[in-house]
Structure formats: C-alpha cells, structure tokens
All heavy atoms as an XYZ file, in Angstrom:
775
protein
N      50.123    254.151    201.584
C      48.861    254.242    200.875
C      48.582    252.915    200.164
O      49.459    252.341    199.525
C      48.923    255.385    199.863
C      47.645    255.615    199.145
S      47.728    257.143    198.223
C      46.379    256.890    197.146
N      47.358    252.456    200.276
C      46.966    251.191    199.665
C      46.610    251.444    198.203
O      45.819    252.339    197.897
C      45.764    250.584    200.419
C      45.329    249.285    199.791
C      46.085    250.391    201.884
N      47.172    250.674    197.286
C      46.831    250.882    195.863
C      45.391    250.454    195.576
O      44.825    249.595    196.264
C      47.828    249.987    195.125
C      48.322    249.016    196.122
C      48.193    249.650    197.466
N      44.787    251.067    194.556
C      43.373    250.755    194.265
C      43.140    249.312    193.829
O      42.021    248.812    193.924
C      43.008    251.712    193.138
C      44.189    252.521    192.829
C      45.307    252.117    193.718
N      44.167    248.612    193.371
C      43.988    247.230    192.936
C      43.530    246.333    194.089
O      42.750    245.401    193.889
C      45.293    246.663    192.347
C      45.702    247.286    191.054
C      46.530    248.549    191.243
O      46.813    248.954    192.358
N      46.909    249.168    190.141
N      43.989    246.631    195.297
C      43.582    245.814    196.448
C      42.106    246.030    196.766
O      41.394    245.096    197.135
C      44.445    246.143    197.665
C      45.851    245.676    197.508
C      46.945    246.438    197.193
C      46.321    244.333    197.608
N      48.052    245.646    197.104
C      47.708    244.352    197.365
C      45.703    243.118    197.895
C      48.470    243.198    197.385
C      46.479    241.982    197.925
C      47.841    242.034    197.668
N      41.641    247.269    196.640
C      40.224    247.537    196.848
C      39.376    246.835    195.791
O      38.306    246.305    196.087
C      39.943    249.038    196.812
C      40.544    249.801    197.970
C      41.552    250.726    197.763
C      40.084    249.600    199.269
C      42.099    251.430    198.815
C      40.623    250.289    200.328
C      41.627    251.213    200.099
O      42.169    251.902    201.141
N      39.849    246.852    194.556
C      39.110    246.183    193.486
C      39.071    244.676    193.694
O      38.063    244.028    193.410
C      39.713    246.523    192.133
C      39.632    247.999    191.715
C      40.335    248.205    190.387
C      38.201    248.439    191.645
N      40.176    244.127    194.170
C      40.214    242.688    194.462
C      39.236    242.340    195.578
O      38.489    241.356    195.484
C      41.631    242.272    194.825
C      41.866    240.788    195.055
C      41.651    240.013    193.767
C      43.263    240.562    195.582
N      39.210    243.157    196.630
C      38.270    242.935    197.726
C      36.825    243.053    197.239
O      35.978    242.207    197.558
C      38.526    243.937    198.854
C      37.529    243.926    200.002
C      37.606    242.618    200.777
C      37.754    245.115    200.907
N      36.546    244.087    196.458
C      35.193    244.280    195.946
C      34.780    243.130    195.024
O      33.632    242.676    195.069
C      35.090    245.608    195.207
N      35.698    242.652    194.210
C      35.398    241.510    193.339
C      35.084    240.257    194.135
O      34.161    239.505    193.799
N      35.840    240.025    195.211
C      35.598    238.848    196.042
C      34.243    238.948    196.741
O      33.468    237.980    196.771
C      36.714    238.696    197.069
N      33.921    240.129    197.283
C      32.639    240.313    197.965
C      31.486    240.168    196.971
O      30.457    239.548    197.267
C      32.603    241.685    198.682
C      31.218    241.999    199.195
C      33.602    241.704    199.818
N      31.647    240.721    195.760
C      30.606    240.596    194.746
C      30.406    239.138    194.342
O      29.265    238.690    194.183
C      30.963    241.437    193.523
C      29.858    241.532    192.516
C      28.874    242.488    192.659
C      29.798    240.670    191.438
C      27.836    242.571    191.746
C      28.778    240.745    190.515
C      27.798    241.704    190.667
N      31.480    238.388    194.188
C      31.361    236.969    193.818
C      30.676    236.159    194.910
O      29.888    235.257    194.618
C      32.738    236.394    193.497
S      33.400    236.973    191.924
N      30.958    236.480    196.168
C      30.281    235.793    197.268
C      28.788    236.093    197.233
O      27.949    235.197    197.399
C      30.902    236.195    198.620
C      32.323    235.636    198.734
C      30.050    235.704    199.784
C      33.103    236.176    199.904
N      28.435    237.342    196.972
C      27.023    237.712    196.867
C      26.344    237.047    195.683
O      25.216    236.574    195.784
N      27.029    236.990    194.550
C      26.467    236.344    193.368
C      26.276    234.854    193.602
O      25.252    234.280    193.214
C      27.375    236.589    192.164
C      26.885    236.073    190.823
C      25.614    236.801    190.414
C      27.955    236.253    189.781
N      27.233    234.225    194.262
C      27.103    232.811    194.604
C      25.896    232.581    195.513
O      25.146    231.621    195.336
C      28.381    232.315    195.290
C      28.318    230.885    195.729
C      28.430    229.865    194.806
C      28.143    230.564    197.064
C      28.374    228.533    195.205
C      28.075    229.252    197.475
C      28.189    228.238    196.544
N      25.697    233.490    196.471
C      24.546    233.366    197.367
C      23.234    233.511    196.643
O      22.268    232.798    196.926
N      23.170    234.416    195.672
C      21.924    234.598    194.919
C      21.629    233.380    194.051
O      20.491    232.941    193.936
C      22.003    235.876    194.059
C      21.804    237.088    194.935
C      20.967    235.872    192.956
C      21.890    238.389    194.214
N      22.662    232.810    193.450
C      22.453    231.702    192.525
C      22.181    230.371    193.223
O      21.598    229.475    192.615
C      23.660    231.561    191.601
C      23.896    232.726    190.633
C      25.180    232.502    189.852
C      22.720    232.892    189.701
N      22.584    230.223    194.471
C      22.475    228.913    195.112
C      21.465    228.831    196.246
O      20.994    227.740    196.552
C      23.837    228.461    195.669
O      24.297    229.423    196.620
C      24.847    228.305    194.550
N      21.132    229.928    196.879
C      20.257    229.876    198.064
C      18.801    230.013    197.677
O      18.451    230.711    196.737
C      20.637    230.983    199.065
C      22.067    230.911    199.533
C      22.353    229.621    200.249
C      23.807    229.576    200.676
N      24.228    228.310    201.160
N      17.954    229.349    198.427
C      16.512    229.440    198.213
C      15.830    230.226    199.316
O      14.688    230.614    199.181
C      15.908    228.039    198.157
C      16.328    227.267    196.950
C      15.627    225.944    196.918
N      16.018    225.209    195.717
C      15.510    224.053    195.398
N      14.621    223.481    196.170
N      15.894    223.448    194.298
N      16.518    230.448    200.413
C      15.966    231.175    201.533
C      15.923    232.661    201.188
O      16.907    233.234    200.740
C      16.839    230.938    202.760
C      16.231    231.474    204.025
O      15.417    232.377    203.987
N      16.652    230.905    205.137
N      14.791    233.301    201.424
C      14.633    234.704    201.041
C      15.536    235.622    201.859
O      16.030    236.626    201.346
C      13.172    235.115    201.196
N      15.778    235.296    203.111
C      16.667    236.133    203.922
C      18.097    236.073    203.407
O      18.782    237.092    203.323
C      16.609    235.698    205.384
C      15.335    236.048    206.133
C      15.350    235.453    207.522
C      15.161    237.544    206.196
N      18.558    234.891    203.068
C      19.909    234.767    202.521
C      20.008    235.426    201.151
O      21.056    235.962    200.781
C      20.315    233.296    202.442
C      20.478    232.603    203.793
C      20.792    231.125    203.599
C      21.551    233.263    204.606
N      18.919    235.410    200.415
C      18.863    236.085    199.127
C      19.062    237.589    199.315
O      19.852    238.231    198.605
C      17.521    235.779    198.466
C      17.415    236.194    197.044
C      17.930    235.404    196.038
C      16.791    237.381    196.697
C      17.834    235.782    194.716
C      16.684    237.767    195.385
C      17.216    236.960    194.387
N      18.353    238.175    200.291
C      18.504    239.600    200.570
C      19.913    239.938    201.062
O      20.474    240.968    200.702
C      17.477    240.048    201.609
C      16.059    240.257    201.120
C      15.146    240.608    202.278
C      16.023    241.346    200.077
N      20.484    239.067    201.884
C      21.842    239.300    202.363
C      22.842    239.263    201.218
O      23.803    240.041    201.194
C      22.201    238.266    203.436
C      21.479    238.494    204.736
S      21.689    237.181    205.959
C      23.417    236.965    206.020
N      22.607    238.413    200.253
C      23.491    238.338    199.093
C      23.401    239.593    198.237
O      24.413    240.083    197.729
C      23.154    237.102    198.262
O      23.335    235.937    199.014
N      22.201    240.137    198.085
C      22.042    241.394    197.347
C      22.765    242.517    198.075
O      23.410    243.370    197.449
C      20.548    241.710    197.139
C      20.354    243.111    196.580
C      19.916    240.685    196.225
N      22.696    242.516    199.403
C      23.408    243.525    200.184
C      24.918    243.406    199.991
O      25.618    244.419    199.913
C      23.063    243.380    201.664
C      21.659    243.784    202.006
C      21.412    245.258    201.808
O      22.316    246.072    202.083
O      20.314    245.606    201.359
N      25.424    242.199    199.921
C      26.855    242.015    199.663
C      27.255    242.593    198.310
O      28.304    243.229    198.172
C      27.230    240.535    199.724
C      27.417    239.939    201.106
C      27.640    238.437    201.002
C      28.573    240.586    201.812
N      26.406    242.383    197.314
C      26.711    242.917    195.989
C      26.680    244.447    195.986
O      27.531    245.097    195.356
C      25.739    242.336    194.966
C      25.921    240.842    194.771
S      24.671    240.095    193.760
C      25.109    240.707    192.167
N      25.734    245.033    196.697
C      25.692    246.490    196.792
C      26.896    247.032    197.557
O      27.441    248.093    197.211
C      24.391    246.935    197.459
C      23.128    246.825    196.605
C      21.898    247.110    197.442
C      23.201    247.759    195.427
N      27.330    246.321    198.588
C      28.514    246.748    199.328
C      29.773    246.661    198.475
O      30.673    247.489    198.612
C      28.674    245.931    200.603
C      27.700    246.361    201.665
O      27.280    247.513    201.701
N      27.332    245.439    202.528
N      29.835    245.689    197.593
C      30.975    245.601    196.675
C      31.000    246.807    195.739
O      32.066    247.370    195.459
C      30.912    244.301    195.874
N      29.837    247.219    195.283
C      29.767    248.420    194.446
C      30.191    249.645    195.241
O      30.892    250.523    194.711
C      28.355    248.594    193.896
N      29.802    249.719    196.507
C      30.220    250.845    197.347
C      31.723    250.873    197.549
O      32.330    251.948    197.564
C      29.519    250.783    198.703
C      28.111    251.294    198.644
O      27.753    252.030    197.737
N      27.313    250.905    199.606
N      32.329    249.729    197.722
C      33.789    249.671    197.862
C      34.452    250.230    196.617
O      35.411    251.010    196.695
C      34.257    248.227    198.150
C      33.807    247.782    199.542
C      35.770    248.112    198.030
C      34.025    246.318    199.812
N      33.945    249.856    195.455
C      34.503    250.383    194.205
C      34.320    251.891    194.105
O      35.237    252.613    193.705
C      33.856    249.709    192.996
C      34.415    248.346    192.734
O      35.565    248.065    193.059
N      33.612    247.489    192.148
N      33.139    252.380    194.438
C      32.871    253.812    194.354
C      33.807    254.608    195.259
O      34.388    255.614    194.847
C      31.411    254.096    194.713
C      30.365    253.691    193.686
C      28.973    253.802    194.288
C      30.479    254.548    192.449
N      33.962    254.161    196.484
C      34.815    254.885    197.428
C      36.287    254.761    197.037
O      37.052    255.725    197.163
C      34.554    254.384    198.864
C      35.548    254.965    199.841
C      33.141    254.730    199.290
N      36.695    253.608    196.545
C      38.092    253.435    196.133
C      38.445    254.356    194.974
O      39.496    255.011    194.983
C      38.348    251.978    195.750
N      37.573    254.435    193.978
C      37.864    255.320    192.849
C      37.738    256.786    193.247
O      38.448    257.637    192.717
C      36.966    255.001    191.660
C      37.414    253.787    190.909
C      36.605    252.672    190.827
C      38.652    253.758    190.295
C      37.022    251.551    190.141
C      39.077    252.639    189.603
C      38.266    251.535    189.520
N      36.859    257.082    194.182
C      36.758    258.444    194.681
C      38.064    258.861    195.360
O      38.552    259.974    195.167
C      35.590    258.544    195.657
O      35.553    259.795    196.277
N      38.613    257.971    196.147
C      39.878    258.263    196.821
C      41.028    258.326    195.824
O      41.922    259.157    195.941
C      40.140    257.198    197.890
C      41.292    257.489    198.802
C      42.485    256.603    198.535
O      42.371    255.594    197.858
N      43.622    256.989    199.052
N      40.987    257.485    194.811
C      42.058    257.452    193.812
C      42.079    258.735    192.977
O      43.142    259.274    192.685
C      41.878    256.229    192.907
C      42.914    256.114    191.825
C      44.217    255.779    192.136
C      42.578    256.334    190.503
C      45.171    255.659    191.150
C      43.518    256.229    189.500
C      44.827    255.887    189.827
N      40.896    259.225    192.583
C      40.827    260.427    191.752
C      40.809    261.708    192.570
O      40.931    262.797    192.012
C      39.604    260.373    190.837
C      39.732    259.316    189.790
C      39.077    258.118    189.751
C      40.590    259.332    188.646
N      39.464    257.399    188.660
C      40.402    258.131    187.956
C      41.493    260.256    188.142
C      41.083    257.817    186.793
C      42.179    259.952    186.982
C      41.967    258.742    186.327
N      40.631    261.618    193.871
C      40.715    262.790    194.726
C      39.476    263.666    194.739
O      39.573    264.865    194.992
N      38.307    263.108    194.476
C      37.065    263.871    194.577
C      36.062    263.098    195.428
O      36.302    261.967    195.818
C      36.489    264.220    193.201
C      36.181    263.001    192.372
O      36.142    261.885    192.870
N      35.957    263.200    191.089
N      34.947    263.716    195.719
C      33.963    263.090    196.602
C      32.737    262.577    195.856
O      31.748    262.189    196.476
C      33.525    264.066    197.719
C      34.672    264.386    198.639
C      32.900    265.306    197.143
N      32.790    262.530    194.544
C      31.635    262.080    193.773
C      31.302    260.616    194.078
O      30.132    260.267    194.261
C      31.906    262.262    192.273
O      32.289    263.607    192.041
C      30.678    261.923    191.456
N      32.304    259.766    194.125
C      32.077    258.354    194.428
C      31.523    258.141    195.821
O      30.673    257.266    196.031
N      31.983    258.936    196.773
C      31.459    258.814    198.130
C      30.004    259.263    198.192
O      29.194    258.680    198.913
C      32.320    259.625    199.081
C      33.718    259.083    199.196
C      34.616    259.948    200.042
O      34.160    260.873    200.700
N      35.901    259.645    200.021
N      29.656    260.269    197.413
C      28.269    260.727    197.356
C      27.375    259.642    196.766
O      26.292    259.348    197.292
C      28.166    262.008    196.513
O      29.068    262.972    197.038
C      26.766    262.552    196.528
N      27.830    259.031    195.681
C      27.055    257.930    195.097
C      26.978    256.747    196.059
O      25.972    256.036    196.088
C      27.660    257.491    193.767
C      27.283    258.356    192.611
C      28.265    258.937    191.819
C      25.964    258.604    192.302
C      27.933    259.744    190.759
C      25.608    259.400    191.239
C      26.595    259.980    190.464
N      28.028    256.529    196.838
C      27.997    255.477    197.849
C      26.920    255.714    198.891
O      26.247    254.775    199.322
N      26.737    256.972    199.302
C      25.664    257.292    200.246
C      24.294    257.031    199.636
O      23.390    256.515    200.306
C      25.778    258.745    200.688
C      26.901    259.051    201.678
C      27.006    260.546    201.910
C      26.665    258.328    202.979
N      24.130    257.393    198.363
C      22.860    257.103    197.696
C      22.631    255.603    197.581
O      21.492    255.119    197.705
C      22.808    257.757    196.316
C      22.593    259.237    196.347
C      23.450    260.087    195.685
C      21.531    259.788    197.047
C      23.256    261.450    195.712
C      21.320    261.151    197.091
C      22.196    261.988    196.417
N      23.672    254.852    197.351
C      23.549    253.394    197.266
C      23.148    252.806    198.615
O      22.361    251.859    198.680
C      24.862    252.772    196.782
O      25.255    253.406    195.590
C      24.722    251.289    196.546
N      23.677    253.364    199.703
C      23.278    252.894    201.032
C      21.806    253.187    201.298
O      21.109    252.368    201.914
C      24.150    253.542    202.100
C      25.538    252.999    202.175
S      26.384    253.772    203.541
C      28.043    253.776    202.916
N      21.328    254.336    200.853
C      19.896    254.652    201.012
C      19.044    253.697    200.187
O      17.987    253.242    200.637
C      19.643    256.098    200.595
N      19.502    253.372    198.983
C      18.807    252.400    198.145
C      18.776    251.029    198.815
O      17.751    250.334    198.790
C      19.477    252.306    196.779
C      18.941    251.253    195.820
C      17.602    251.712    195.265
C      19.927    251.007    194.712
N      19.881    250.635    199.439
C      19.938    249.345    200.123
C      18.981    249.312    201.303
O      18.339    248.285    201.564
C      21.364    249.062    200.576
N      18.857    250.420    202.032
C      17.928    250.464    203.164
C      16.484    250.329    202.678
O      15.678    249.617    203.292
C      18.110    251.762    203.939
N      16.156    250.985    201.578
C      14.802    250.862    201.019
C      14.557    249.447    200.527
O      13.454    248.896    200.694
C      14.616    251.859    199.889
N      15.564    248.839    199.935
C      15.430    247.463    199.439
C      15.189    246.489    200.583
O      14.375    245.567    200.461
C      16.700    247.095    198.663
C      16.746    245.680    198.161
C      17.685    244.816    198.960
O      18.632    245.328    199.554
O      17.445    243.600    198.981
N      15.850    246.702    201.701
C      15.647    245.826    202.857
C      14.242    246.003    203.418
O      13.585    245.019    203.781
C      16.714    246.107    203.939
C      16.340    245.483    205.263
C      18.060    245.589    203.488
N      13.751    247.227    203.471
C      12.404    247.460    203.992
C      11.356    246.764    203.132
O      10.441    246.108    203.652
C      12.129    248.962    204.054
N      11.475    246.870    201.830
C      10.531    246.200    200.929
C      10.714    244.686    201.001
O       9.736    243.924    201.018
C      10.703    246.719    199.491
C       9.905    245.891    198.505
C      10.307    248.176    199.401
N      11.951    244.240    201.067
C      12.230    242.804    201.126
C      11.686    242.143    202.378
O      11.143    241.032    202.327
N      11.814    242.805    203.517
C      11.278    242.243    204.753
C       9.756    242.148    204.675
O       9.154    241.167    205.133
C      11.725    243.082    205.969
C      13.236    242.956    206.161
C      10.993    242.683    207.230
C      13.720    241.576    206.510
N       9.113    243.129    204.063
C       7.663    243.057    203.865
C       7.278    241.873    202.995
O       6.312    241.160    203.277
N       8.020    241.648    201.932
C       7.750    240.511    201.049
C       7.973    239.192    201.786
O       7.189    238.238    201.645
C       8.606    240.604    199.783
C       8.142    241.777    198.913
C       8.561    239.299    198.987
C       9.062    242.088    197.760
N       9.013    239.123    202.592
C       9.286    237.898    203.348
C       8.171    237.624    204.342
O       7.744    236.467    204.512
C      10.662    238.001    204.045
C      11.768    237.925    203.001
C      10.837    236.918    205.085
C      13.138    238.214    203.540
N       7.662    238.663    205.001
C       6.559    238.455    205.938
C       5.308    237.944    205.235
O       4.604    237.069    205.755
C       6.262    239.755    206.682
C       7.297    240.177    207.713
C       6.974    241.558    208.259
C       7.383    239.164    208.825
N       5.009    238.467    204.057
C       3.855    237.989    203.296
C       4.083    236.551    202.841
O       3.163    235.723    202.883
C       3.574    238.919    202.098
C       2.562    238.319    201.155
C       3.093    240.263    202.597
N       5.294    236.224    202.412
C       5.609    234.838    202.031
C       5.384    233.888    203.196
O       4.774    232.820    203.042
C       7.073    234.731    201.585
C       7.412    234.937    200.138
C       8.920    234.908    199.948
C       6.768    233.900    199.276
N       5.871    234.273    204.367
C       5.720    233.392    205.520
C       4.260    233.271    205.940
O       3.809    232.192    206.319
C       6.571    233.891    206.688
C       6.553    232.951    207.852
C       7.273    231.763    207.798
C       5.802    233.215    208.983
C       7.251    230.872    208.855
C       5.775    232.343    210.038
C       6.504    231.165    209.959
O       6.470    230.281    211.008
N       3.511    234.363    205.860
C       2.100    234.327    206.253
C       1.279    233.452    205.312
O       0.398    232.715    205.745
C       1.530    235.737    206.270
C       0.145    235.798    206.874
C      -0.459    237.163    206.880
N       0.487    238.184    207.281
C       0.460    239.448    206.839
N      -0.469    239.819    205.988
N       1.347    240.316    207.255
N       1.569    233.511    204.020
C       0.758    232.767    203.052
C       1.211    231.329    202.854
O       0.388    230.457    202.578
C       0.752    233.484    201.710
C      -0.024    234.775    201.756
O      -0.899    234.936    202.588
N       0.299    235.689    200.878
N       2.511    231.061    202.961
C       3.025    229.724    202.631
C       3.689    229.015    203.800
O       4.175    227.893    203.647
C       4.020    229.821    201.472
C       3.415    230.351    200.208
C       3.623    231.671    199.825
C       2.625    229.544    199.411
C       3.064    232.162    198.663
C       2.067    230.034    198.251
C       2.283    231.351    197.874
N       3.789    229.662    204.958
C       4.457    229.100    206.145
C       5.892    228.685    205.866
O       6.410    227.752    206.467
C       3.666    227.927    206.728
C       2.360    228.365    207.334
O       2.250    229.480    207.845
N       1.363    227.521    207.254
N       6.528    229.358    204.939
C       7.922    229.080    204.586
C       8.471    230.315    203.877
O       7.712    231.071    203.266
C       7.997    227.856    203.663
C       9.409    227.330    203.539
O      10.263    227.701    204.355
O       9.643    226.530    202.617
N       9.779    230.514    203.944
C      10.374    231.651    203.238
C      11.239    231.183    202.075
O      12.132    231.879    201.632
C      11.164    232.568    204.191
C      12.233    231.805    204.960
C      10.251    233.298    205.127
C      13.130    232.688    205.788
N      10.924    230.019    201.564
C      11.594    229.503    200.374
C      11.048    230.246    199.158
O       9.846    230.303    198.948
C      11.330    228.002    200.245
C      12.101    227.351    199.132
O      12.903    228.049    198.462
O      11.930    226.147    198.931
N      11.937    230.809    198.350
C      11.483    231.638    197.228
C      10.967    230.811    196.055
O      10.393    231.369    195.126
C      12.602    232.594    196.747
C      12.905    233.624    197.806
C      13.845    231.847    196.341
N      11.146    229.511    196.083
C      10.662    228.681    194.986
C       9.242    228.157    195.221
O       8.636    227.619    194.318
C      11.599    227.491    194.739
O      11.654    226.700    195.935
C      12.992    227.965    194.353
N       8.727    228.312    196.428
C       7.394    227.780    196.749
C       6.292    228.560    196.045
O       5.441    227.977    195.389
C       7.177    227.749    198.270
C       5.736    227.445    198.621
C       8.099    226.746    198.906
N       6.253    229.898    196.139
C       5.169    230.609    195.428
C       5.468    230.696    193.945
O       6.413    231.354    193.516
C       5.176    231.995    196.077
C       6.523    232.165    196.623
C       7.041    230.803    196.941
N       4.671    230.034    193.143
C       4.896    230.050    191.699
C       3.758    230.719    190.938
O       3.758    230.744    189.725
C       5.137    228.637    191.161
C       4.008    227.702    191.506
O       2.986    228.118    192.012
N       4.225    226.420    191.241
N       2.769    231.234    191.653
C       1.672    231.962    191.015
C       1.460    233.275    191.737
O       1.733    233.403    192.927
C       0.366    231.155    191.047
O       0.025    230.905    192.407
C       0.494    229.841    190.293
N       0.960    234.252    191.001
C       0.611    235.533    191.581
C      -0.915    235.578    191.710
O      -1.610    235.718    190.703
C       1.109    236.676    190.710
C       2.596    236.727    190.544
S       3.413    237.210    192.061
C       3.054    238.935    192.087
N      -1.413    235.403    192.886
C      -2.858    235.401    193.092
C      -3.160    236.075    194.431
O      -2.288    236.279    195.256
C      -3.404    233.989    193.071
C      -2.788    233.120    194.143
C      -3.283    231.722    194.084
N      -2.474    230.941    195.023
C      -2.635    229.699    195.260
N      -3.578    229.049    194.630
N      -1.878    229.076    196.103
N      -4.430    236.356    194.661
C      -4.823    237.002    195.911
C      -4.968    235.997    196.986
O      -5.440    235.088    197.184
C      -6.129    237.770    195.729
C      -5.941    238.918    194.808
C      -6.207    238.958    193.491
C      -5.417    240.205    195.127
N      -5.890    240.173    192.970
C      -5.406    240.958    193.957
C      -4.945    240.779    196.298
C      -4.958    242.259    193.937
C      -4.510    242.069    196.255
C      -4.514    242.807    195.085
C-alpha cells in the first residue's frame, strides 16, 4: 500500500507546475491547461484522503471537481475564440479594455 505522503508530494508537484504556468504564460490555452493541472492536483488530494480514511466522500467531490473543470474548459474555449476573433491573437495581455 502506498502511503498518503507520496500522493501529497505528487499533488504538490502538479499544483506547483500549474501555478508556474499561470504566473509565467501569456497564451490563453496554456493558461487553461495550467488551471486544469491545479484542479487535477486537488483531485489527487481528494482521492488520496478518501482512500486513507476509507470513505467515498473525497471521490464524490473529485467527480464534482471534474464536472467543474469540464464547464471551465467550455467557457474558456469560448473566451479564447472571442479573443482570437477580435484581436487575432490569444495573448491574454492584449485586451486591456472591456468594450463592445
């Protein structure tokens, strides 16, 4: 049996990679991928603690988190398409005003 510390270490590493991607990348697609990495790190923690405590509550929350991630991707892809249509680029620093 794998101890929960290894799962926490893996989740911490995945979360740090996602945080690094959010803080350094300007591309909207890479930004969304970094958010997905952070959500997956949270899922790893939820499932690890669920297995450690012997109940399915963490796995249930993990399923809800996956549904949230799918909704986030759907909205994010829509935003990226609008960015590309209006600015011909998916750099998140280009649009600095909210206008029609």
